[in-house]
N, C-alpha and C positions, 0 to 999 in steps of 0.2 A: 542473559539470553545470548545464544550463539549468533555469530554474524550472519550466517546464511539462513537461519531458521525462518526468517520472515519471508523468504522466497518460496517456501514449500507450497504455497497456494497458487503459484503462478499457473495460468492456464496455458497448456501447450496445444497449439492448433485449435484455439477457441473451445477448449474443454474436451476435445475428442481423445486426448491422451493424458488427461489430468491424473487419472489413477495410476497409469504406468509411470508417469513422471514423479508422482509422489512416492511410489514404491522405490524408484531409483534413489530419490533423495533420502528416504529412510535408511537405505544402505550406505549412501555416499557421505551424508552429513557427519556421522561419527568419525569417519576416516579423515575428512577435511578438518574438522575441529581438533582432532588429536594432533594433526600435523601443523596447523597454523595458529591455534589459540595460545595465548600467553596469559599468565595471571596478571591482575591489575596491580599497579604500583602501590595503590592504597585502597583499602576497603571503604565502602560507604557510598552515599549518593553524592556525586560531584556536580550535579546540575546547579546552576546559579539561578536565582529568582529573576523573572522578567521585569525590567524596569517599567514603572508605571506609565511612562510616556510612550511606550511602544504598543501599538494595537495589532495583536497577532492575527485577528480576523482579516485585517487588510493585507497583511503580509502573506498569509497562507491560503489565499483564495483568489480564484480567477473568476471575474464576473463578466458575463456577456449578456447583452440585451436580446431577448427573444420575443417573438409574437406568439401568444397563446391563441390557438385556433378555436373555432366553435366546438369541436369535439374534444377539447382539452388536450391537444397534442402540441408539441413543439418539435422543430427540426434542428438537429445538431449533427454536423459532419455526415450528411446524407442519411442519417437515421432518424426515425420518428420515435418520440417518447411520449407516452400518455400520462398526464397528471391525474392522480386519483382524486376524486371529489371529496 
């Protein structure tokens, strides 16, 4: 996977310019990748297994306590979110 490919779905101006931004990235990514990508030193999967004593759920999550209102909504950073029943 190319380095910047994961950024192609970024919303520009809360979605108002997403299509234009994605069109630009379709043009720009091949140029960027040709200029800056290098082949790997070795082929294959270089990921190491996660040690059994590490709990990834506690590392990669942020938990905050919220109050669920009667209409199944919660407030987060001045926004209301409704929980589906």
